[in-house]
C-alpha positions as a Markdown table, in Angstrom:
| # | Residue | x | y | z |
|---|---|---|---|---|
| 1 | Met | 165.6 | 60.1 | 37.5 |
| 2 | Leu | 168.8 | 60.5 | 38.7 |
| 3 | Val | 169.8 | 59.5 | 42.2 |
| 4 | Ile | 172.6 | 60.6 | 44.0 |
| 5 | Ser | 173.9 | 59.5 | 47.1 |
| 6 | Asp | 173.8 | 61.8 | 50.4 |
| 7 | Met | 177.3 | 62.0 | 50.3 |
| 8 | Lys | 177.9 | 63.1 | 46.8 |
| 9 | Val | 175.1 | 65.9 | 47.5 |
| 10 | Gln | 177.3 | 67.2 | 50.2 |
| 11 | Lys | 180.3 | 67.2 | 48.6 |
| 12 | Leu | 178.6 | 68.6 | 45.4 |
| 13 | Arg | 177.1 | 71.2 | 47.9 |
| 14 | Leu | 180.2 | 72.2 | 49.6 |
| 15 | Ala | 182.3 | 72.4 | 46.3 |
| 16 | Leu | 179.3 | 74.9 | 44.6 |
| 17 | Ile | 179.8 | 77.1 | 47.9 |
| 18 | Leu | 183.3 | 77.2 | 47.8 |
| 19 | Ile | 183.6 | 78.1 | 44.0 |
| 20 | Pro | 182.8 | 81.7 | 44.0 |
| 21 | Tyr | 185.5 | 82.3 | 46.8 |
| 22 | Thr | 188.4 | 81.7 | 44.2 |
| 23 | Phe | 187.2 | 84.8 | 43.1 |
| 24 | Ile | 188.3 | 86.6 | 46.0 |
| 25 | Ala | 191.4 | 84.2 | 46.2 |
| 26 | Ile | 192.8 | 85.3 | 42.6 |
| 27 | Leu | 191.6 | 89.1 | 42.4 |
| 28 | Pro | 194.9 | 90.2 | 43.5 |
| 29 | Ile | 196.6 | 88.3 | 40.6 |
| 30 | Ile | 194.0 | 89.5 | 38.1 |
| 31 | Asn | 194.2 | 92.9 | 39.3 |
| 32 | Val | 198.2 | 93.1 | 38.4 |
| 33 | Ile | 197.5 | 91.9 | 35.1 |
| 34 | Arg | 197.3 | 94.2 | 32.4 |
| 35 | Ile | 195.2 | 92.9 | 29.7 |
| 36 | Asp | 192.3 | 94.1 | 27.3 |
| 37 | Ile | 189.4 | 91.2 | 26.3 |
| 38 | Ile | 187.2 | 92.5 | 24.3 |
| 39 | Gly | 188.0 | 96.1 | 24.9 |
| 40 | Val | 187.6 | 95.4 | 28.2 |
| 41 | Pro | 190.0 | 95.6 | 31.3 |
| 42 | Leu | 190.5 | 92.0 | 32.6 |
| 43 | Leu | 189.8 | 93.1 | 36.0 |
| 44 | Trp | 186.4 | 94.3 | 34.7 |
| 45 | Phe | 185.9 | 90.9 | 32.3 |
| 46 | Trp | 186.6 | 88.6 | 35.7 |
| 47 | Ala | 184.1 | 90.5 | 37.7 |
| 48 | Phe | 181.7 | 89.9 | 35.1 |
| 49 | Ile | 182.1 | 86.6 | 34.5 |
| 50 | Trp | 181.9 | 85.9 | 38.2 |
| 51 | Val | 179.0 | 87.7 | 38.2 |
| 52 | Val | 177.1 | 85.3 | 35.7 |
| 53 | Leu | 178.8 | 82.3 | 37.3 |
| 54 | Thr | 177.7 | 82.7 | 41.1 |
| 55 | Ala | 174.1 | 82.9 | 39.1 |
| 56 | Ile | 174.3 | 79.9 | 37.6 |
| 57 | Ile | 176.2 | 78.4 | 41.0 |
| 58 | Ile | 173.0 | 79.6 | 43.2 |
| 59 | Ser | 170.8 | 78.3 | 40.5 |
| 60 | Ile | 172.2 | 74.6 | 40.9 |
| 61 | Leu | 172.3 | 74.9 | 44.6 |
| 62 | Tyr | 168.7 | 76.1 | 44.5 |
| 63 | Leu | 167.8 | 72.8 | 42.6 |
| 64 | Val | 170.0 | 70.5 | 44.8 |
| 65 | Glu | 168.5 | 72.1 | 47.3 |
| 66 | Ser | 164.5 | 72.0 | 46.2 |
| 67 | Arg | 165.2 | 68.2 | 45.0 |
| 68 | Glu | 166.2 | 67.2 | 48.5 |
| 69 | Glu | 163.2 | 68.9 | 50.2 |
| 70 | Lys | 160.8 | 67.1 | 48.2 |
| 71 | Lys | 162.8 | 63.4 | 49.0 |
| 72 | Ile | 162.4 | 64.2 | 52.6 |
| 73 | Val | 158.9 | 65.7 | 52.7 |
């Protein structure tokens, strides 16, 4: 079983929480670019990708938190 130190878990948790905010930070740049990806405007594609990535990140955070709760109990 993989053992991760508490400091690494804290850093991982913080990084995973902050990653979705890059969507908001980069949105003005993406909105100016006029490119189609697979026939979809870049802004729509960007939003769709971030919906999927956010779901994956939340799942990882859930697994980290549930593993931490089992360790405490």
